[in-house]
DRENBASE-672339 format. One line per 10 residues: number of its first residue (from 0); their letters; for each residue x, y, z of N, C-alpha, C, O. Coordinates in Angstrom, 3 decimals. Example, Ala and Ser with C-alpha at 12.3 -4.5 7.8 and 13.67 -1.06 7.14 Angstrom:
// DRENBASE-672339
0	as	13.190 -5.690 7.800 12.300 -4.500 7.800 13.200 -3.300 7.800 14.236 -3.319 8.465 ~ 12.850 -2.250 7.080 13.670 -1.060 7.140 12.900 0.030 7.870 13.409 1.138 8.039
//
This chain:
// DRENBASE-672339
0	mlivrltkvf	5.491 -43.913 37.874 6.288 -44.395 36.763 7.555 -43.544 36.684 7.513 -42.314 36.702 ~ 8.649 -44.233 36.600 9.953 -43.583 36.594 10.138 -42.665 35.392 10.746 -41.603 35.520 ~ 9.631 -43.052 34.239 9.810 -42.236 33.042 9.139 -40.874 33.191 9.646 -39.878 32.675 ~ 8.010 -40.817 33.887 7.313 -39.544 34.101 8.167 -38.642 34.995 8.318 -37.451 34.724 ~ 8.714 -39.213 36.046 9.571 -38.423 36.935 10.830 -37.956 36.208 11.250 -36.810 36.366 ~ 11.421 -38.822 35.428 12.617 -38.430 34.674 12.298 -37.311 33.684 13.118 -36.420 33.459 ~ 11.130 -37.361 33.108 10.713 -36.305 32.180 10.543 -34.986 32.920 10.915 -33.932 32.406 ~ 9.988 -35.039 34.113 9.839 -33.827 34.928 11.213 -33.246 35.271 11.408 -32.032 35.212 ~ 12.152 -34.105 35.625 13.513 -33.655 35.918 14.137 -33.030 34.672 14.724 -31.950 34.742 ~ 14.010 -33.701 33.549 14.591 -33.216 32.295 14.020 -31.864 31.896 14.768 -30.954 31.538
10	mtaclaafaf	12.702 -31.727 31.955 12.078 -30.468 31.547 12.503 -29.329 32.480 12.713 -28.201 32.034 ~ 12.626 -29.626 33.753 13.079 -28.615 34.712 14.527 -28.241 34.432 14.884 -27.064 34.490 ~ 15.366 -29.229 34.127 16.770 -28.961 33.792 16.864 -28.116 32.517 17.751 -27.270 32.400 ~ 15.970 -28.337 31.579 15.952 -27.516 30.359 15.629 -26.062 30.687 16.206 -25.151 30.093 ~ 14.717 -25.838 31.620 14.415 -24.464 32.029 15.620 -23.823 32.712 15.887 -22.636 32.527 ~ 16.346 -24.614 33.499 17.567 -24.093 34.131 18.586 -23.717 33.064 19.224 -22.668 33.153 ~ 18.741 -24.566 32.058 19.687 -24.284 30.973 19.281 -23.017 30.226 20.129 -22.190 29.890 ~ 18.000 -22.871 29.972 17.504 -21.671 29.292 17.843 -20.419 30.095 18.411 -19.467 29.560 ~ 17.492 -20.423 31.388 17.745 -19.249 32.226 19.248 -18.991 32.351 19.674 -17.839 32.435 ~ 20.046 -20.049 32.365 21.502 -19.873 32.418 22.003 -19.164 31.164 22.773 -18.208 31.254
20	ivtydniidy	21.571 -19.628 30.007 22.042 -19.046 28.751 21.597 -17.586 28.633 22.364 -16.738 28.178 ~ 20.366 -17.294 29.039 19.889 -15.910 28.997 20.741 -15.042 29.915 21.158 -13.951 29.528 ~ 21.001 -15.521 31.129 21.819 -14.769 32.082 23.230 -14.577 31.535 23.764 -13.468 31.548 ~ 23.820 -15.650 31.062 25.185 -15.617 30.515 25.275 -14.641 29.345 26.188 -13.819 29.278 ~ 24.322 -14.741 28.429 24.321 -13.849 27.262 24.205 -12.385 27.675 24.863 -11.520 27.095 ~ 23.371 -12.107 28.675 23.200 -10.721 29.113 24.447 -10.175 29.792 24.671 -8.964 29.791 ~ 25.256 -11.048 30.367 26.513 -10.613 30.978 27.601 -10.472 29.917 28.299 -9.459 29.876 ~ 27.747 -11.474 29.065 28.809 -11.476 28.056 28.557 -10.449 26.958 29.484 -9.769 26.518 ~ 27.314 -10.336 26.517 26.955 -9.361 25.483 26.107 -8.261 26.125 24.993 -7.977 25.687 ~ 26.650 -7.667 27.149 25.938 -6.687 27.973 25.306 -5.574 27.135 24.151 -5.207 27.353
30	gsnyafvqhv	26.055 -5.050 26.194 25.608 -3.889 25.436 24.348 -4.100 24.614 23.524 -3.193 24.500 ~ 24.189 -5.290 24.038 23.026 -5.532 23.175 21.712 -5.372 23.933 20.822 -4.639 23.503 ~ 21.601 -6.055 25.049 20.350 -5.979 25.789 20.270 -4.758 26.695 19.180 -4.362 27.110 ~ 21.413 -4.161 27.003 21.380 -2.871 27.708 20.689 -1.843 26.809 19.906 -1.020 27.284 ~ 20.981 -1.897 25.521 20.320 -0.986 24.570 18.815 -1.215 24.585 18.039 -0.263 24.494 ~ 18.402 -2.472 24.698 16.976 -2.803 24.775 16.355 -2.109 25.989 15.331 -1.436 25.869 ~ 16.976 -2.275 27.152 16.467 -1.665 28.379 16.434 -0.142 28.238 15.460 0.504 28.625 ~ 17.489 0.414 27.689 17.579 1.862 27.500 16.417 2.382 26.655 15.766 3.360 27.021 ~ 16.160 1.727 25.528 15.097 2.191 24.633 13.709 2.003 25.241 12.841 2.863 25.094 ~ 13.501 0.873 25.927 12.194 0.651 26.537 11.943 1.680 27.632 10.884 2.307 27.660
40	lsmdttfpgn	12.908 1.861 28.535 12.696 2.776 29.655 12.630 4.240 29.209 11.885 5.031 29.788 ~ 13.397 4.598 28.195 13.354 5.988 27.728 12.170 6.248 26.804 11.847 7.400 26.512 ~ 11.526 5.178 26.344 10.329 5.274 25.497 10.593 6.066 24.217 9.692 6.709 23.677 ~ 11.835 6.012 23.740 12.214 6.820 22.576 11.793 6.233 21.240 11.976 6.871 20.202 ~ 11.232 5.027 21.247 10.754 4.453 19.984 9.249 4.164 20.035 8.729 3.403 19.219 ~ 8.558 4.777 20.999 7.104 4.637 21.049 6.482 5.640 20.070 7.187 6.432 19.445 ~ 5.168 5.592 19.951 4.479 6.486 19.020 4.820 7.948 19.336 4.825 8.352 20.499 ~ 5.103 8.726 18.305 5.416 10.151 18.527 4.259 10.864 19.223 3.092 10.696 18.867 ~ 4.618 11.663 20.224 3.613 12.472 20.908 2.674 11.694 21.805 1.624 12.215 22.182 ~ 3.016 10.455 22.164 2.073 9.690 22.982 1.971 10.311 24.379 2.945 10.854 24.901
50	almgraitdp	0.799 10.225 24.963 0.488 10.900 26.226 1.154 10.246 27.435 1.057 10.769 28.544 ~ 1.823 9.119 27.242 2.439 8.402 28.360 3.902 8.763 28.569 4.544 8.213 29.464 ~ 4.438 9.664 27.776 5.869 9.972 27.808 6.364 10.489 29.158 7.568 10.478 29.414 ~ 5.478 10.931 30.004 5.871 11.371 31.336 6.435 10.232 32.180 7.071 10.479 33.205 ~ 6.211 9.005 31.767 6.730 7.833 32.472 8.172 7.509 32.102 8.830 6.731 32.794 ~ 8.657 8.086 31.039 9.985 7.747 30.519 11.072 7.969 31.572 11.042 8.937 32.332 ~ 12.023 7.050 31.591 13.200 7.163 32.456 14.394 7.391 31.547 14.694 6.566 30.684 ~ 15.064 8.501 31.740 16.185 8.858 30.857 17.529 8.875 31.578 18.529 9.305 31.004 ~ 17.565 8.421 32.805 18.794 8.394 33.602 19.549 7.077 33.368 19.035 6.011 33.706 ~ 20.761 7.137 32.794 21.528 5.907 32.532 21.798 5.072 33.789 21.927 3.851 33.697
60	elwrlgyagi	21.883 5.703 34.941 22.079 4.937 36.184 20.864 4.060 36.467 21.006 2.915 36.895 ~ 19.697 4.587 36.234 18.477 3.797 36.436 18.350 2.704 35.382 17.831 1.626 35.674 ~ 18.813 2.961 34.167 18.824 1.910 33.146 19.718 0.755 33.604 19.334 -0.412 33.521 ~ 20.918 1.100 34.089 21.864 0.071 34.551 21.305 -0.695 35.742 21.437 -1.916 35.821 ~ 20.681 0.025 36.665 20.085 -0.621 37.833 18.967 -1.576 37.416 18.885 -2.697 37.917 ~ 18.120 -1.135 36.511 17.045 -1.990 36.012 17.579 -3.223 35.319 17.076 -4.327 35.526 ~ 18.594 -3.041 34.499 19.194 -4.165 33.770 19.871 -5.130 34.737 19.779 -6.347 34.570 ~ 20.549 -4.589 35.746 21.180 -5.453 36.756 20.119 -6.281 37.481 20.344 -7.456 37.772 ~ 18.969 -5.679 37.772 17.874 -6.415 38.408 17.347 -7.534 37.532 17.046 -8.624 38.018 ~ 17.236 -7.264 36.245 16.784 -8.294 35.303 17.785 -9.450 35.278 17.392 -10.613 35.377
70	iagegltcll	19.059 -9.140 35.148 20.091 -10.179 35.089 20.111 -10.986 36.384 20.206 -12.213 36.347 ~ 20.023 -10.307 37.527 20.017 -11.009 38.813 18.811 -11.937 38.920 18.936 -13.068 39.388 ~ 17.653 -11.467 38.491 16.446 -12.298 38.523 16.564 -13.508 37.612 16.139 -14.605 37.975 ~ 17.137 -13.316 36.433 17.331 -14.446 35.507 18.308 -15.458 36.097 18.099 -16.667 35.992 ~ 19.374 -14.958 36.718 20.357 -15.852 37.338 19.756 -16.644 38.489 20.022 -17.838 38.634 ~ 18.950 -15.985 39.303 18.294 -16.679 40.417 17.276 -17.694 39.900 17.116 -18.767 40.481 ~ 16.597 -17.359 38.822 15.669 -18.310 38.195 16.424 -19.560 37.766 15.963 -20.677 38.003 ~ 17.581 -19.382 37.138 18.427 -20.504 36.745 18.778 -21.359 37.955 18.642 -22.582 37.924 ~ 19.230 -20.705 39.018 19.636 -21.420 40.229 18.483 -22.228 40.817 18.668 -23.382 41.202 ~ 17.315 -21.638 40.886 16.155 -22.345 41.445 15.769 -23.558 40.598 15.477 -24.624 41.141
80	falaaaamlf	15.767 -23.404 39.275 15.447 -24.546 38.418 16.527 -25.625 38.501 16.219 -26.817 38.477 ~ 17.792 -25.209 38.596 18.875 -26.193 38.723 18.765 -26.953 40.044 18.932 -28.172 40.077 ~ 18.486 -26.239 41.123 18.286 -26.902 42.418 17.107 -27.861 42.349 17.164 -28.968 42.884 ~ 16.053 -27.436 41.696 14.865 -28.284 41.556 15.194 -29.566 40.806 14.830 -30.658 41.242 ~ 15.880 -29.432 39.684 16.212 -30.614 38.876 17.100 -31.567 39.673 16.878 -32.777 39.662 ~ 18.103 -31.028 40.363 19.001 -31.879 41.152 18.252 -32.550 42.296 18.416 -33.748 42.530 ~ 17.433 -31.785 43.008 16.690 -32.353 44.142 15.702 -33.423 43.682 15.545 -34.449 44.344 ~ 15.041 -33.188 42.559 14.113 -34.206 42.047 14.879 -35.447 41.607 14.429 -36.570 41.832 ~ 16.033 -35.248 40.980 16.832 -36.381 40.532 17.285 -37.223 41.725 17.209 -38.451 41.691 ~ 17.754 -36.554 42.776 18.197 -37.298 43.962 17.040 -37.931 44.718 17.252 -38.864 45.492
90	glrdtgrfnr	15.833 -37.448 44.512 14.655 -38.027 45.154 13.810 -38.843 44.206 12.631 -39.083 44.463 ~ 14.399 -39.264 43.126 13.667 -39.931 42.050 12.830 -41.123 42.527 11.702 -41.308 42.070 ~ 13.364 -41.913 43.424 12.662 -43.137 43.873 11.988 -42.968 45.226 11.484 -43.934 45.798 ~ 11.978 -41.742 45.737 11.347 -41.446 47.024 10.270 -40.389 46.765 10.574 -39.211 46.583 ~ 9.016 -40.824 46.752 7.925 -39.923 46.375 7.869 -38.683 47.257 7.665 -37.582 46.744 ~ 8.039 -38.825 48.545 7.992 -37.670 49.446 9.096 -36.675 49.133 8.854 -35.471 49.057 ~ 10.296 -37.177 48.952 11.434 -36.315 48.642 11.249 -35.654 47.268 11.535 -34.470 47.088 ~ 10.769 -36.438 46.318 10.525 -35.911 44.975 9.490 -34.785 45.031 9.674 -33.734 44.418 ~ 8.411 -35.012 45.765 7.357 -33.999 45.873 7.851 -32.735 46.565 7.478 -31.631 46.169 ~ 8.678 -32.878 47.586 9.222 -31.697 48.269 10.107 -30.879 47.326 10.132 -29.651 47.404
100	akgfvaagag	10.818 -31.548 46.454 11.701 -30.861 45.504 10.918 -30.010 44.504 11.459 -29.073 43.918 ~ 9.663 -30.338 44.319 8.831 -29.571 43.386 8.665 -28.120 43.830 8.349 -27.256 43.012 ~ 8.871 -27.849 45.102 8.777 -26.479 45.593 9.780 -25.562 44.914 9.498 -24.387 44.681 ~ 10.964 -26.107 44.592 11.961 -25.302 43.874 11.495 -24.985 42.453 11.801 -23.919 41.919 ~ 10.760 -25.908 41.848 10.217 -25.638 40.508 9.211 -24.497 40.591 9.209 -23.591 39.757 ~ 8.354 -24.555 41.611 7.368 -23.485 41.791 8.061 -22.146 42.030 7.640 -21.124 41.489 ~ 9.118 -22.148 42.835 9.846 -20.904 43.104 10.504 -20.373 41.824 10.438 -19.176 41.544 ~ 11.131 -21.252 41.056 11.768 -20.841 39.802 10.761 -20.323 38.795 10.985 -19.299 38.150 ~ 9.652 -21.032 38.663 8.617 -20.599 37.717 7.975 -19.295 38.188 7.649 -18.431 37.373 ~ 7.795 -19.154 39.490 7.226 -17.917 40.022 8.129 -16.724 39.750 7.657 -15.659 39.353
110	lgfaiwffgf	9.428 -16.904 39.965 10.366 -15.816 39.695 10.455 -15.544 38.195 10.483 -14.388 37.772 ~ 10.501 -16.613 37.387 10.515 -16.436 35.934 9.266 -15.707 35.451 9.342 -14.859 34.561 ~ 8.126 -16.034 36.034 6.876 -15.360 35.696 6.962 -13.879 36.079 6.505 -13.009 35.339 ~ 7.553 -13.611 37.239 7.707 -12.220 37.679 8.564 -11.431 36.691 8.250 -10.286 36.368 ~ 9.638 -12.041 36.216 10.529 -11.349 35.280 9.854 -11.156 33.930 9.731 -10.033 33.441 ~ 9.411 -12.275 33.325 8.962 -12.202 31.936 7.509 -11.775 31.768 7.162 -11.197 30.738 ~ 6.650 -12.041 32.746 5.285 -11.516 32.633 5.200 -10.135 33.267 4.872 -9.159 32.593 ~ 5.496 -10.050 34.570 5.356 -8.754 35.224 6.364 -7.745 34.673 5.997 -6.617 34.346 ~ 7.616 -8.144 34.572 8.654 -7.222 34.115 8.511 -6.805 32.669 8.554 -5.618 32.346 ~ 8.340 -7.792 31.796 8.321 -7.482 30.366 6.931 -7.136 29.834 6.798 -6.268 28.971
120	mvvggeyfam	5.907 -7.798 30.336 4.563 -7.540 29.806 3.891 -6.361 30.526 3.373 -5.444 29.889 ~ 3.910 -6.402 31.861 3.213 -5.357 32.620 4.026 -4.065 32.638 3.557 -3.016 32.195 ~ 5.258 -4.157 33.159 6.065 -2.946 33.299 6.547 -2.452 31.933 6.257 -1.322 31.539 ~ 7.285 -3.304 31.215 7.816 -2.874 29.912 6.731 -2.672 28.881 6.674 -1.629 28.229 ~ 5.869 -3.664 28.729 4.868 -3.637 27.667 3.797 -2.590 27.848 3.454 -1.875 26.907 ~ 3.267 -2.495 29.048 2.159 -1.567 29.275 2.603 -0.244 29.899 2.278 0.825 29.384 ~ 3.337 -0.312 30.996 3.707 0.941 31.664 4.616 1.796 30.785 4.406 3.003 30.664 ~ 5.628 1.174 30.171 6.537 1.922 29.305 6.163 1.802 27.822 6.955 2.163 26.951 ~ 4.972 1.300 27.538 4.411 1.245 26.181 5.339 0.570 25.168 5.428 1.001 24.018 ~ 6.027 -0.485 25.600 6.912 -1.215 24.704 6.150 -1.747 23.484 6.730 -1.909 22.411
130	wqskdwngqe	4.873 -2.015 23.649 4.075 -2.538 22.540 4.034 -1.565 21.362 3.745 -1.975 20.238 ~ 4.317 -0.295 21.599 4.287 0.694 20.522 5.562 0.686 19.671 5.596 1.310 18.610 ~ 6.594 -0.004 20.119 7.877 0.023 19.415 7.989 -1.126 18.429 7.743 -2.280 18.777 ~ 8.359 -0.808 17.205 8.594 -1.853 16.206 9.929 -2.554 16.454 10.067 -3.746 16.177 ~ 10.892 -1.830 16.964 12.251 -2.357 17.096 12.574 -2.926 18.474 13.387 -3.845 18.572 ~ 11.967 -2.414 19.532 12.346 -2.792 20.898 11.142 -3.347 21.654 10.815 -2.886 22.748 ~ 10.493 -4.330 21.063 9.320 -4.945 21.668 9.634 -6.408 21.976 9.740 -7.228 21.064 ~ 9.779 -6.727 23.239 10.116 -8.094 23.639 8.939 -8.890 24.147 9.129 -9.917 24.797 ~ 7.731 -8.449 23.870 6.562 -9.117 24.434 6.349 -10.537 23.897 6.015 -11.437 24.667 ~ 6.533 -10.747 22.618 6.315 -12.094 22.065 7.298 -13.090 22.658 6.911 -14.197 23.031
140	aafrfymtmm	8.556 -12.709 22.748 9.558 -13.599 23.337 9.238 -13.849 24.800 9.301 -14.990 25.257 ~ 8.898 -12.810 25.539 8.576 -12.968 26.955 7.395 -13.914 27.134 7.400 -14.741 28.045 ~ 6.388 -13.805 26.280 5.223 -14.684 26.339 5.642 -16.147 26.188 5.186 -17.010 26.938 ~ 6.500 -16.413 25.227 6.969 -17.795 25.028 7.690 -18.307 26.273 7.533 -19.466 26.657 ~ 8.475 -17.444 26.895 9.258 -17.862 28.059 8.359 -18.201 29.237 8.449 -19.295 29.794 ~ 7.488 -17.265 29.622 6.712 -17.541 30.828 5.642 -18.596 30.605 5.294 -19.314 31.542 ~ 5.115 -18.712 29.402 4.133 -19.772 29.163 4.783 -21.158 29.194 4.175 -22.118 29.668 ~ 6.005 -21.260 28.695 6.722 -22.532 28.773 6.965 -22.901 30.230 6.782 -24.053 30.624 ~ 7.376 -21.921 31.028 7.599 -22.181 32.453 6.313 -22.616 33.143 6.327 -23.527 33.970 ~ 5.208 -21.971 32.808 3.937 -22.323 33.426 3.506 -23.735 33.013 2.982 -24.486 33.836
150	avlifvclpe	3.722 -24.095 31.755 3.362 -25.438 31.298 4.184 -26.499 32.020 3.643 -27.523 32.435 ~ 5.481 -26.265 32.172 6.330 -27.223 32.890 5.906 -27.286 34.353 5.844 -28.374 34.927 ~ 5.615 -26.153 34.960 5.176 -26.137 36.358 3.907 -26.969 36.538 3.812 -27.762 37.474 ~ 2.951 -26.794 35.659 1.706 -27.570 35.750 2.002 -29.059 35.643 1.494 -29.850 36.437 ~ 2.819 -29.447 34.671 3.164 -30.857 34.495 3.892 -31.408 35.721 3.566 -32.489 36.210 ~ 4.869 -30.663 36.207 5.655 -31.122 37.357 4.771 -31.278 38.592 4.972 -32.195 39.388 ~ 3.803 -30.395 38.752 2.960 -30.432 39.947 1.840 -31.473 39.895 1.120 -31.648 40.878 ~ 1.686 -32.151 38.785 0.709 -33.241 38.736 1.101 -34.302 39.761 2.288 -34.541 39.981 ~ 0.117 -34.936 40.386 0.435 -35.958 41.399 1.258 -37.096 40.810 1.120 -37.463 39.643 ~ 2.107 -37.632 41.655 2.944 -38.744 41.233 2.133 -40.042 41.268 1.291 -40.239 42.144
160	pdasad	2.400 -40.914 40.306 1.732 -42.213 40.323 2.121 -42.992 41.575 3.132 -42.690 42.209 ~ 1.340 -43.967 41.921 1.628 -44.841 43.065 3.038 -45.394 42.932 3.449 -45.801 41.846 ~ 3.775 -45.408 44.027 5.167 -45.891 44.001 5.267 -47.335 43.541 6.306 -47.748 43.027 ~ 4.209 -48.104 43.718 4.247 -49.500 43.285 4.267 -49.621 41.766 4.551 -50.689 41.224 ~ 3.958 -48.502 41.072 3.977 -48.525 39.611 5.394 -48.409 39.060 5.610 -48.641 37.871 ~ 6.386 -48.046 39.923 7.792 -47.886 39.470 8.431 -49.189 39.114 9.597 -49.219 38.720
//
């Protein structure tokens, strides 16, 4: 059914738009989220005297490098989702072509998962104890991001209806 495929294209394009805006915002308003990275990596707002403070990174060069990696990953996520949406759109009436385009969705969702789950939940949340900070805790937002990507990925990867149904 064409409407199902169009919905898959639309939802993927929405993920591309999201990743674009996040990337754009981090470049244009660099200082706001740089402060976030600085506080998380330096662990300066975690519980006083916590035993994990030996993990803290206090070198501004490493903060900048980490932030640049985050921005690059978000930008690449945008690109992968945009390629996926375009490829699916151009293959809308060709099931084989449409299915092959889904690989870009998987790549985009995989990279997005790496950034927002591994980067923000595992590294930031647990390794740098971001969960202890009242002010610099991005775990809830990260959860919304990667779960949305996973839900779209699952939907997109569902088998396509018989072409005769179009």
